[in-house]
C-alpha positions as CSV (number, residue, x, y, z in Angstrom):
1,M,0.0,0.0,0.0
2,T,1.5,3.4,-1.0
3,A,1.7,6.6,0.9
4,A,-1.2,9.0,0.3
5,N,0.6,12.2,-0.5
6,P,2.8,12.3,-3.6
7,V,6.1,14.2,-3.6
8,K,6.9,16.6,-6.5
9,I,10.1,16.0,-8.4
10,T,11.4,18.4,-11.1
11,V,13.7,17.5,-13.9
12,T,15.0,20.2,-16.2
13,G,16.2,19.5,-19.7
14,A,13.4,17.0,-19.9
15,A,13.6,16.4,-23.6
16,G,17.3,15.4,-23.4
17,N,19.0,12.0,-23.4
18,I,19.8,12.0,-19.7
19,A,16.3,12.9,-18.7
20,Y,15.0,10.1,-21.0
21,S,16.7,7.6,-18.7
22,L,16.4,9.5,-15.5
23,L,12.6,10.0,-15.5
24,W,11.9,6.3,-15.9
25,R,14.0,5.5,-12.8
26,I,12.3,8.2,-10.8
27,A,8.8,6.9,-11.9
28,N,9.8,3.4,-10.9
29,G,10.4,4.5,-7.3
30,D,14.2,4.3,-7.4
31,V,14.7,7.6,-5.7
32,Y,12.1,8.0,-2.9
33,G,11.1,4.3,-2.7
34,K,8.6,1.9,-4.0
35,D,5.8,3.1,-1.7
36,Q,6.1,6.8,-2.4
37,P,3.9,8.3,-5.1
38,V,5.4,11.1,-7.1
39,E,4.4,14.1,-9.3
40,L,6.8,14.8,-12.1
41,A,7.5,18.3,-13.4
42,L,9.3,18.4,-16.8
43,L,10.9,21.8,-17.4
44,E,12.2,22.7,-20.9
45,I,12.9,25.7,-23.1
46,E,10.0,26.7,-25.4
47,S,11.7,25.2,-28.5
48,A,12.0,21.8,-26.9
49,L,8.6,21.6,-25.3
50,D,7.2,19.2,-27.9
51,G,10.0,16.8,-27.2
52,A,9.3,17.0,-23.5
53,K,5.6,16.4,-24.2
54,G,6.5,13.3,-26.1
55,V,8.5,12.1,-23.1
56,A,5.5,12.7,-20.9
57,M,3.3,10.7,-23.2
58,E,5.7,7.8,-23.0
59,L,5.8,8.0,-19.3
60,L,2.1,7.9,-19.1
61,D,2.1,4.9,-21.5
62,S,4.5,3.1,-19.2
63,A,1.7,3.0,-16.6
64,F,3.8,3.5,-13.5
65,P,1.6,3.0,-10.5
66,L,3.5,5.6,-8.4
67,V,3.1,8.5,-10.9
68,R,0.2,10.6,-10.0
69,K,0.7,13.6,-12.2
70,I,3.0,14.9,-15.0
71,T,3.4,18.5,-15.9
72,V,5.3,19.8,-18.9
73,T,6.2,23.5,-18.8
74,A,8.7,26.2,-19.8
75,D,7.8,28.2,-16.8
76,P,10.3,27.8,-13.9
77,K,7.7,29.0,-11.4
78,E,5.3,26.2,-12.4
79,A,8.1,23.6,-12.5
80,F,9.6,24.3,-9.1
81,D,6.5,25.3,-7.2
82,G,6.4,23.0,-4.1
83,T,9.1,20.7,-5.5
84,K,10.9,18.5,-3.0
85,A,13.7,17.3,-5.3
86,A,15.1,18.9,-8.4
87,F,17.5,17.4,-11.0
88,L,19.0,20.3,-12.9
89,V,20.0,18.4,-16.0
90,G,19.4,21.0,-18.8
91,A,22.5,23.0,-19.7
92,M,24.1,24.4,-22.8
93,P,26.6,22.0,-24.2
94,R,30.1,23.0,-25.1
95,T,30.4,23.5,-28.9
96,K,33.4,23.5,-31.2
97,G,35.5,26.6,-30.7
98,M,33.8,27.5,-27.4
99,E,36.1,28.4,-24.6
100,R,35.4,27.1,-21.1
101,A,34.7,30.7,-19.9
102,D,32.1,31.1,-22.6
103,L,30.4,27.9,-21.5
104,L,30.4,29.1,-17.9
105,N,28.8,32.4,-18.8
106,A,26.2,30.8,-21.0
107,N,25.1,28.3,-18.3
108,A,25.4,30.9,-15.6
109,K,22.3,32.6,-16.9
110,I,20.3,29.4,-16.8
111,F,21.3,28.5,-13.3
112,T,20.9,32.0,-12.0
113,E,17.2,31.9,-13.1
114,Q,16.6,28.5,-11.8
115,G,18.3,29.2,-8.5
116,R,16.0,32.2,-8.0
117,A,12.9,30.2,-9.0
118,I,13.9,27.4,-6.5
119,N,14.4,30.0,-3.8
120,D,11.0,31.6,-4.4
121,Y,8.8,28.6,-5.1
122,A,10.3,25.2,-4.0
123,A,9.6,23.4,-0.8
124,R,11.9,24.7,2.0
125,D,13.5,21.3,2.4
126,V,14.1,20.9,-1.3
127,R,17.2,18.9,-2.5
128,V,18.8,20.2,-5.7
129,L,21.2,18.1,-7.7
130,V,23.0,19.8,-10.6
131,V,23.8,17.4,-13.4
132,G,24.4,19.9,-16.2
133,N,28.0,20.8,-16.7
134,P,30.1,22.4,-15.4
135,A,28.1,20.9,-12.6
136,N,30.1,22.1,-9.5
137,T,30.1,25.8,-10.5
138,N,26.6,25.6,-11.9
139,A,25.5,24.4,-8.4
140,L,27.4,27.2,-6.8
141,I,25.6,29.7,-9.0
142,A,22.2,28.3,-8.3
143,A,22.9,28.2,-4.5
144,N,24.1,31.8,-4.5
145,N,20.9,32.8,-6.1
146,A,18.8,31.1,-3.5
147,P,19.6,33.2,-0.4
148,D,16.6,31.8,1.6
149,L,17.9,28.3,1.4
150,N,20.9,26.6,2.9
151,P,23.8,26.2,0.4
152,S,24.0,22.5,1.5
153,Q,20.7,22.0,-0.3
154,F,22.6,22.4,-3.7
155,N,24.9,19.6,-4.8
156,G,26.9,19.0,-8.0
157,M,27.0,15.5,-9.4
158,M,30.3,13.6,-9.0
159,R,28.7,10.3,-8.3
160,L,29.3,9.4,-12.0
161,D,33.0,9.8,-11.5
162,H,32.7,7.7,-8.3
163,N,30.9,5.0,-10.2
164,R,33.2,5.0,-13.1
165,A,36.2,4.6,-10.8
166,L,34.6,1.7,-8.9
167,A,34.0,0.0,-12.3
168,Q,37.6,0.3,-13.2
169,L,38.8,-1.0,-9.9
170,A,36.4,-3.9,-10.1
171,G,37.7,-4.8,-13.6
172,K,41.3,-4.6,-12.4
173,T,40.9,-6.6,-9.1
174,G,38.1,-9.0,-9.9
175,H,36.0,-7.7,-7.1
176,N,32.4,-6.4,-7.4
177,T,31.8,-2.7,-7.3
178,D,29.8,-2.9,-4.1
179,E,32.7,-4.5,-2.2
180,F,34.8,-1.3,-2.2
181,T,34.7,1.1,0.7
182,R,36.4,4.4,1.7
183,F,36.8,5.6,-1.9
184,V,36.6,9.2,-3.0
185,V,37.0,11.5,-6.0
186,W,38.3,14.9,-5.0
187,G,37.7,18.2,-6.6
188,N,35.9,19.2,-9.8
189,H,33.8,17.2,-12.3
190,S,36.4,17.7,-15.0
191,A,39.7,16.2,-16.2
192,S,41.4,17.8,-13.2
193,Q,39.5,15.5,-10.7
194,F,41.5,13.2,-8.4
195,P,40.1,9.6,-8.0
196,D,41.9,8.6,-4.8
197,V,42.5,5.0,-3.6
198,A,44.7,5.9,-0.7
199,F,42.0,5.1,1.9
200,A,40.0,2.6,-0.2
201,E,39.6,-1.0,1.0
202,V,38.1,-4.2,-0.4
203,D,37.6,-7.3,1.8
204,G,39.5,-5.6,4.6
205,R,42.6,-5.1,2.4
206,P,43.9,-1.8,1.1
207,V,43.1,-1.4,-2.5
208,A,46.5,0.1,-3.1
209,D,48.0,-3.3,-2.3
210,L,46.1,-4.9,-5.2
211,I,47.1,-2.5,-7.9
212,D,50.5,-1.2,-9.1
213,D,51.5,2.4,-9.0
214,R,52.1,2.7,-12.7
215,W,48.6,1.4,-13.6
216,Y,47.1,3.8,-10.9
217,A,48.9,6.9,-12.2
218,E,49.0,6.2,-16.0
219,D,45.8,4.2,-16.6
220,F,43.3,4.5,-13.7
221,I,43.3,8.2,-13.0
222,P,43.3,9.4,-16.6
223,T,40.7,6.8,-17.6
224,V,38.3,7.9,-14.9
225,A,39.0,11.6,-15.4
226,N,38.5,11.4,-19.2
227,R,35.8,8.8,-19.4
228,G,33.2,11.2,-20.6
229,A,35.3,12.3,-23.6
230,E,36.2,8.7,-24.4
231,I,32.5,7.8,-24.5
232,I,31.8,10.7,-26.9
233,E,34.6,9.5,-29.1
234,V,33.3,5.9,-29.2
235,R,29.6,6.4,-29.1
236,G,29.3,9.8,-30.8
237,K,27.2,11.0,-28.0
238,S,27.8,12.1,-24.4
239,S,27.1,9.9,-21.4
240,A,23.4,9.7,-20.7
241,A,22.2,6.4,-19.1
242,S,25.2,6.2,-16.8
243,A,24.7,9.9,-15.8
244,A,21.1,9.3,-15.1
245,S,21.9,6.2,-13.0
246,A,24.5,8.2,-11.0
247,A,22.0,11.0,-10.4
248,V,19.5,8.4,-9.0
249,D,22.3,6.9,-6.8
250,H,23.2,10.4,-5.4
251,M,19.6,11.5,-4.6
252,H,18.6,8.1,-3.2
253,D,21.5,8.2,-0.8
254,W,20.9,11.8,0.1
255,I,17.3,10.9,1.1
256,H,17.8,7.5,2.6
257,G,21.4,7.5,3.8
258,S,24.5,5.6,2.7
259,D,24.6,3.1,5.6
260,G,27.8,4.6,6.9
261,Q,29.6,4.1,3.5
262,W,31.6,6.8,1.9
263,R,30.2,8.4,-1.2
264,T,31.6,11.1,-3.4
265,A,29.4,14.1,-3.4
266,A,30.1,17.6,-4.6
267,I,28.9,19.7,-1.7
268,P,29.8,23.1,-0.2
269,S,33.2,22.8,1.5
270,D,33.6,23.6,5.2
271,G,37.2,24.6,4.6
272,S,38.6,21.1,5.2
273,Y,41.5,19.6,3.2
274,G,42.6,23.0,1.8
275,I,39.4,23.4,-0.1
276,D,38.0,27.0,0.2
277,E,34.9,27.2,2.3
278,G,31.8,27.5,0.2
279,L,33.3,26.0,-3.0
280,I,31.3,23.1,-4.2
281,A,33.8,20.3,-4.6
282,G,34.0,16.5,-4.6
283,L,34.6,15.3,-1.0
284,P,34.5,12.1,1.0
285,T,31.1,12.1,2.5
286,I,28.6,9.9,4.3
287,A,24.8,10.5,3.9
288,K,23.0,10.4,7.2
289,D,19.6,11.8,8.4
290,G,19.0,13.5,5.1
291,T,22.3,15.4,4.9
292,W,25.8,14.8,3.6
293,E,28.5,14.8,6.3
294,I,32.1,15.3,5.3
295,V,34.6,12.6,6.5
296,H,37.1,14.5,8.6
297,G,40.5,13.7,10.0
298,L,42.1,12.1,6.9
299,E,45.8,12.5,6.7
300,L,46.9,13.5,3.2
301,T,50.4,13.0,1.6
302,E,52.0,15.8,-0.3
303,A,51.1,14.0,-3.5
304,Q,47.5,13.9,-2.6
305,K,47.5,17.5,-1.6
306,E,49.0,18.6,-4.9
307,R,46.4,16.7,-6.9
308,I,43.5,18.1,-4.8
309,E,44.9,21.6,-5.1
310,A,45.2,21.4,-8.9
311,S,41.5,20.6,-9.1
312,V,40.5,23.1,-6.5
313,Q,42.3,25.8,-8.4
314,E,40.2,25.1,-11.4
315,L,37.1,25.5,-9.3
316,R,38.5,28.9,-8.0
317,D,39.1,30.0,-11.6
318,E,35.5,29.0,-12.6
319,R,34.2,30.9,-9.6
320,A,36.2,34.0,-10.6
321,A,34.8,33.7,-14.2
322,V,31.2,34.1,-12.9
323,A,31.9,36.3,-9.9
324,D,29.5,39.0,-11.0
325,L,26.6,36.5,-10.7
326,L,27.5,35.4,-7.2
327,K,25.9,37.4,-4.4
Protein backbone atom coordinates (compact mmCIF):
# COMPACT_ATOMS: atom_id res chain seq x y z
CA MET A 1 0.00 0.00 0.00
CA THR A 2 1.47 3.36 -1.03
CA ALA A 3 1.67 6.60 0.91
CA ALA A 4 -1.20 8.98 0.33
CA ASN A 5 0.58 12.20 -0.54
CA PRO A 6 2.83 12.33 -3.62
CA VAL A 7 6.10 14.25 -3.61
CA LYS A 8 6.91 16.59 -6.47
CA ILE A 9 10.14 16.02 -8.38
CA THR A 10 11.37 18.42 -11.05
CA VAL A 11 13.65 17.49 -13.93
CA THR A 12 15.04 20.18 -16.24
CA GLY A 13 16.23 19.49 -19.74
CA ALA A 14 13.38 17.00 -19.86
CA ALA A 15 13.59 16.37 -23.61
CA GLY A 16 17.27 15.41 -23.43
CA ASN A 17 18.99 12.04 -23.38
CA ILE A 18 19.84 12.02 -19.66
CA ALA A 19 16.29 12.87 -18.66
CA TYR A 20 15.01 10.13 -20.98
CA SER A 21 16.71 7.57 -18.73
CA LEU A 22 16.37 9.45 -15.46
CA LEU A 23 12.61 9.97 -15.52
CA TRP A 24 11.87 6.25 -15.85
CA ARG A 25 14.03 5.48 -12.83
CA ILE A 26 12.27 8.16 -10.77
CA ALA A 27 8.85 6.94 -11.91
CA ASN A 28 9.80 3.40 -10.90
CA GLY A 29 10.42 4.50 -7.31
CA ASP A 30 14.20 4.26 -7.42
CA VAL A 31 14.70 7.63 -5.71
CA TYR A 32 12.11 7.97 -2.93
CA GLY A 33 11.11 4.33 -2.68
CA LYS A 34 8.57 1.86 -3.98
CA ASP A 35 5.80 3.08 -1.67
CA GLN A 36 6.08 6.81 -2.38
CA PRO A 37 3.86 8.30 -5.11
CA VAL A 38 5.37 11.11 -7.15
CA GLU A 39 4.39 14.08 -9.28
CA LEU A 40 6.78 14.82 -12.12
CA ALA A 41 7.46 18.33 -13.43
CA LEU A 42 9.29 18.41 -16.75
CA LEU A 43 10.93 21.78 -17.44
CA GLU A 44 12.17 22.67 -20.92
CA ILE A 45 12.86 25.68 -23.07
CA GLU A 46 10.04 26.69 -25.42
CA SER A 47 11.70 25.24 -28.51
CA ALA A 48 12.00 21.81 -26.90
CA LEU A 49 8.55 21.61 -25.32
CA ASP A 50 7.19 19.23 -27.93
CA GLY A 51 10.03 16.82 -27.19
CA ALA A 52 9.25 17.00 -23.48
CA LYS A 53 5.56 16.42 -24.20
CA GLY A 54 6.51 13.28 -26.11
CA VAL A 55 8.52 12.09 -23.11
CA ALA A 56 5.50 12.71 -20.89
CA MET A 57 3.32 10.71 -23.25
CA GLU A 58 5.72 7.77 -23.02
CA LEU A 59 5.84 8.02 -19.25
CA LEU A 60 2.06 7.86 -19.15
CA ASP A 61 2.08 4.89 -21.50
CA SER A 62 4.47 3.07 -19.15
CA ALA A 63 1.65 3.01 -16.55
CA PHE A 64 3.84 3.46 -13.50
CA PRO A 65 1.57 3.04 -10.47
CA LEU A 66 3.53 5.60 -8.43
CA VAL A 67 3.10 8.45 -10.93
CA ARG A 68 0.16 10.64 -9.97
CA LYS A 69 0.70 13.64 -12.24
CA ILE A 70 3.01 14.85 -15.02
CA THR A 71 3.41 18.52 -15.87
CA VAL A 72 5.31 19.80 -18.91
CA THR A 73 6.21 23.47 -18.82
CA ALA A 74 8.67 26.18 -19.84
CA ASP A 75 7.78 28.23 -16.75
CA PRO A 76 10.29 27.82 -13.88
CA LYS A 77 7.67 28.96 -11.36
CA GLU A 78 5.30 26.18 -12.37
CA ALA A 79 8.10 23.63 -12.55
CA PHE A 80 9.58 24.35 -9.12
CA ASP A 81 6.46 25.28 -7.17
CA GLY A 82 6.43 23.00 -4.12
CA THR A 83 9.08 20.66 -5.47
CA LYS A 84 10.94 18.45 -2.98
CA ALA A 85 13.71 17.28 -5.29
CA ALA A 86 15.12 18.93 -8.39
CA PHE A 87 17.46 17.40 -10.95
CA LEU A 88 18.96 20.29 -12.92
CA VAL A 89 19.96 18.40 -16.04
CA GLY A 90 19.42 20.97 -18.76
CA ALA A 91 22.49 23.00 -19.68
CA MET A 92 24.09 24.44 -22.78
CA PRO A 93 26.63 21.97 -24.17
CA ARG A 94 30.12 23.02 -25.11
CA THR A 95 30.38 23.45 -28.89
CA LYS A 96 33.35 23.51 -31.22
CA GLY A 97 35.49 26.58 -30.68
CA MET A 98 33.78 27.52 -27.41
CA GLU A 99 36.10 28.43 -24.56
CA ARG A 100 35.36 27.14 -21.06
CA ALA A 101 34.70 30.72 -19.91
CA ASP A 102 32.07 31.08 -22.65
CA LEU A 103 30.40 27.88 -21.51
CA LEU A 104 30.42 29.07 -17.90
CA ASN A 105 28.80 32.38 -18.77
CA ALA A 106 26.17 30.81 -21.00
CA ASN A 107 25.14 28.35 -18.33
CA ALA A 108 25.41 30.91 -15.55
CA LYS A 109 22.32 32.64 -16.89
CA ILE A 110 20.35 29.39 -16.83
CA PHE A 111 21.32 28.46 -13.28
CA THR A 112 20.87 32.00 -12.00
CA GLU A 113 17.25 31.94 -13.14
CA GLN A 114 16.64 28.45 -11.82
CA GLY A 115 18.28 29.22 -8.48
CA ARG A 116 15.99 32.20 -8.03
CA ALA A 117 12.91 30.18 -8.96
CA ILE A 118 13.86 27.42 -6.53
CA ASN A 119 14.42 30.02 -3.83
CA ASP A 120 11.00 31.58 -4.40
CA TYR A 121 8.79 28.57 -5.06
CA ALA A 122 10.31 25.22 -4.03
CA ALA A 123 9.63 23.41 -0.76
CA ARG A 124 11.87 24.73 2.01
CA ASP A 125 13.51 21.32 2.40
CA VAL A 126 14.14 20.88 -1.32
CA ARG A 127 17.19 18.93 -2.46
CA VAL A 128 18.82 20.16 -5.66
CA LEU A 129 21.24 18.08 -7.68
CA VAL A 130 22.98 19.82 -10.58
CA VAL A 131 23.84 17.43 -13.39
CA GLY A 132 24.37 19.92 -16.22
CA ASN A 133 28.03 20.80 -16.70
CA PRO A 134 30.12 22.42 -15.38
CA ALA A 135 28.13 20.88 -12.56
CA ASN A 136 30.11 22.11 -9.54
CA THR A 137 30.10 25.76 -10.52
CA ASN A 138 26.55 25.64 -11.88
CA ALA A 139 25.50 24.36 -8.44
CA LEU A 140 27.43 27.21 -6.82
CA ILE A 141 25.62 29.73 -9.02
CA ALA A 142 22.21 28.25 -8.27
CA ALA A 143 22.91 28.17 -4.53
CA ASN A 144 24.10 31.77 -4.51
CA ASN A 145 20.85 32.83 -6.14
CA ALA A 146 18.77 31.08 -3.49
CA PRO A 147 19.58 33.15 -0.39
CA ASP A 148 16.62 31.84 1.61
CA LEU A 149 17.89 28.25 1.39
CA ASN A 150 20.92 26.56 2.89
CA PRO A 151 23.79 26.18 0.39
CA SER A 152 24.03 22.54 1.47
CA GLN A 153 20.73 21.97 -0.34
CA PHE A 154 22.59 22.37 -3.65
CA ASN A 155 24.93 19.60 -4.81
CA GLY A 156 26.93 19.02 -7.95
CA MET A 157 26.98 15.51 -9.36
CA MET A 158 30.25 13.63 -9.00
CA ARG A 159 28.68 10.26 -8.34
CA LEU A 160 29.26 9.41 -11.99
CA ASP A 161 33.02 9.81 -11.46
CA HIS A 162 32.74 7.70 -8.31
CA ASN A 163 30.86 4.95 -10.15
CA ARG A 164 33.24 5.03 -13.09
CA ALA A 165 36.17 4.61 -10.76
CA LEU A 166 34.61 1.67 -8.93
CA ALA A 167 33.98 -0.04 -12.27
CA GLN A 168 37.64 0.35 -13.22
CA LEU A 169 38.78 -1.01 -9.86
CA ALA A 170 36.39 -3.93 -10.12
CA GLY A 171 37.70 -4.81 -13.56
CA LYS A 172 41.30 -4.63 -12.39
CA THR A 173 40.94 -6.59 -9.14
CA GLY A 174 38.12 -9.03 -9.89
CA HIS A 175 35.95 -7.71 -7.05
CA ASN A 176 32.40 -6.42 -7.36
CA THR A 177 31.80 -2.68 -7.33
CA ASP A 178 29.80 -2.87 -4.10
CA GLU A 179 32.69 -4.48 -2.23
CA PHE A 180 34.85 -1.34 -2.23
CA THR A 181 34.74 1.05 0.71
CA ARG A 182 36.39 4.35 1.67
CA PHE A 183 36.83 5.58 -1.90
CA VAL A 184 36.58 9.23 -2.98
CA VAL A 185 36.98 11.46 -6.01
CA TRP A 186 38.25 14.89 -4.97
CA GLY A 187 37.67 18.25 -6.61
CA ASN A 188 35.95 19.16 -9.84
CA HIS A 189 33.82 17.16 -12.26
CA SER A 190 36.40 17.66 -14.97
CA ALA A 191 39.66 16.21 -16.21
CA SER A 192 41.40 17.76 -13.18
CA GLN A 193 39.54 15.54 -10.70
CA PHE A 194 41.48 13.21 -8.41
CA PRO A 195 40.15 9.65 -7.97
CA ASP A 196 41.90 8.61 -4.76
CA VAL A 197 42.47 5.02 -3.61
CA ALA A 198 44.72 5.89 -0.68
CA PHE A 199 42.01 5.09 1.88
CA ALA A 200 40.05 2.56 -0.16
CA GLU A 201 39.59 -1.02 1.00
CA VAL A 202 38.12 -4.23 -0.36
CA ASP A 203 37.61 -7.34 1.78
CA GLY A 204 39.47 -5.56 4.56
CA ARG A 205 42.56 -5.09 2.41
CA PRO A 206 43.94 -1.78 1.14
CA VAL A 207 43.10 -1.39 -2.53
CA ALA A 208 46.55 0.11 -3.06
CA ASP A 209 48.04 -3.31 -2.28
CA LEU A 210 46.09 -4.88 -5.17
CA ILE A 211 47.13 -2.47 -7.92
CA ASP A 212 50.50 -1.24 -9.11
CA ASP A 213 51.54 2.40 -8.98
CA ARG A 214 52.07 2.66 -12.73
CA TRP A 215 48.55 1.44 -13.56
CA TYR A 216 47.11 3.76 -10.93
CA ALA A 217 48.88 6.88 -12.23
CA GLU A 218 48.97 6.19 -15.96
CA ASP A 219 45.77 4.23 -16.57
CA PHE A 220 43.28 4.48 -13.73
CA ILE A 221 43.32 8.21 -12.97
CA PRO A 222 43.32 9.36 -16.63
CA THR A 223 40.65 6.81 -17.60
CA VAL A 224 38.26 7.95 -14.87
CA ALA A 225 38.95 11.65 -15.44
CA ASN A 226 38.52 11.44 -19.22
CA ARG A 227 35.84 8.77 -19.44
CA GLY A 228 33.20 11.19 -20.64
CA ALA A 229 35.34 12.29 -23.58
CA GLU A 230 36.15 8.66 -24.38
CA ILE A 231 32.46 7.76 -24.52
CA ILE A 232 31.76 10.68 -26.87
CA GLU A 233 34.60 9.51 -29.11
CA VAL A 234 33.33 5.92 -29.23
CA ARG A 235 29.55 6.43 -29.11
CA GLY A 236 29.30 9.75 -30.83
CA LYS A 237 27.16 11.05 -27.97
CA SER A 238 27.80 12.07 -24.39
CA SER A 239 27.12 9.86 -21.37
CA ALA A 240 23.39 9.67 -20.72
CA ALA A 241 22.18 6.45 -19.09
CA SER A 242 25.20 6.24 -16.79
CA ALA A 243 24.75 9.89 -15.80
CA ALA A 244 21.07 9.28 -15.05
CA SER A 245 21.94 6.22 -12.98
CA ALA A 246 24.50 8.20 -10.99
CA ALA A 247 21.97 10.97 -10.38
CA VAL A 248 19.54 8.41 -8.99
CA ASP A 249 22.27 6.94 -6.78
CA HIS A 250 23.18 10.37 -5.41
CA MET A 251 19.63 11.49 -4.64
CA HIS A 252 18.63 8.11 -3.21
CA ASP A 253 21.54 8.16 -0.76
CA TRP A 254 20.90 11.80 0.10
CA ILE A 255 17.33 10.94 1.08
CA HIS A 256 17.77 7.48 2.61
CA GLY A 257 21.38 7.52 3.81
CA SER A 258 24.47 5.60 2.72
CA ASP A 259 24.56 3.11 5.63
CA GLY A 260 27.81 4.57 6.89
CA GLN A 261 29.58 4.08 3.54
CA TRP A 262 31.63 6.77 1.86
CA ARG A 263 30.19 8.38 -1.24
CA THR A 264 31.64 11.11 -3.42
CA ALA A 265 29.37 14.13 -3.35
CA ALA A 266 30.10 17.64 -4.59
CA ILE A 267 28.88 19.74 -1.69
CA PRO A 268 29.83 23.11 -0.19
CA SER A 269 33.22 22.78 1.49
CA ASP A 270 33.59 23.63 5.16
CA GLY A 271 37.24 24.58 4.59
CA SER A 272 38.63 21.09 5.19
CA TYR A 273 41.53 19.64 3.22
CA GLY A 274 42.62 22.99 1.78
CA ILE A 275 39.37 23.44 -0.14
CA ASP A 276 37.99 26.97 0.15
CA GLU A 277 34.93 27.23 2.35
CA GLY A 278 31.85 27.48 0.17
CA LEU A 279 33.34 26.00 -2.98
CA ILE A 280 31.26 23.07 -4.19
CA ALA A 281 33.79 20.27 -4.55
CA GLY A 282 33.96 16.51 -4.56
CA LEU A 283 34.63 15.31 -1.01
CA PRO A 284 34.50 12.08 0.97
CA THR A 285 31.05 12.10 2.52
CA ILE A 286 28.56 9.91 4.34
CA ALA A 287 24.84 10.50 3.88
CA LYS A 288 22.99 10.43 7.20
CA ASP A 289 19.65 11.80 8.40
CA GLY A 290 18.98 13.53 5.10
CA THR A 291 22.28 15.39 4.87
CA TRP A 292 25.83 14.82 3.65
CA GLU A 293 28.53 14.76 6.32
CA ILE A 294 32.15 15.33 5.31
CA VAL A 295 34.57 12.65 6.48
CA HIS A 296 37.09 14.54 8.59
CA GLY A 297 40.51 13.71 9.98
CA LEU A 298 42.08 12.07 6.93
CA GLU A 299 45.84 12.47 6.73
CA LEU A 300 46.94 13.45 3.23
CA THR A 301 50.35 13.01 1.65
CA GLU A 302 51.99 15.82 -0.29
CA ALA A 303 51.14 14.02 -3.53
CA GLN A 304 47.45 13.88 -2.59
CA LYS A 305 47.47 17.53 -1.57
CA GLU A 306 49.01 18.56 -4.90
CA ARG A 307 46.40 16.71 -6.94
CA ILE A 308 43.53 18.09 -4.85
CA GLU A 309 44.95 21.61 -5.06
CA ALA A 310 45.16 21.44 -8.87
CA SER A 311 41.47 20.57 -9.13
CA VAL A 312 40.45 23.12 -6.50
CA GLN A 313 42.34 25.83 -8.36
CA GLU A 314 40.23 25.07 -11.41
CA LEU A 315 37.12 25.53 -9.27
CA ARG A 316 38.49 28.85 -8.03
CA ASP A 317 39.07 29.96 -11.61
CA GLU A 318 35.53 28.98 -12.57
CA ARG A 319 34.16 30.90 -9.60
CA ALA A 320 36.15 33.96 -10.62
CA ALA A 321 34.78 33.74 -14.17
CA VAL A 322 31.20 34.10 -12.90
CA ALA A 323 31.92 36.30 -9.89
CA ASP A 324 29.46 38.97 -11.03
CA LEU A 325 26.61 36.46 -10.70
CA LEU A 326 27.51 35.38 -7.17
CA LYS A 327 25.94 37.38 -4.37
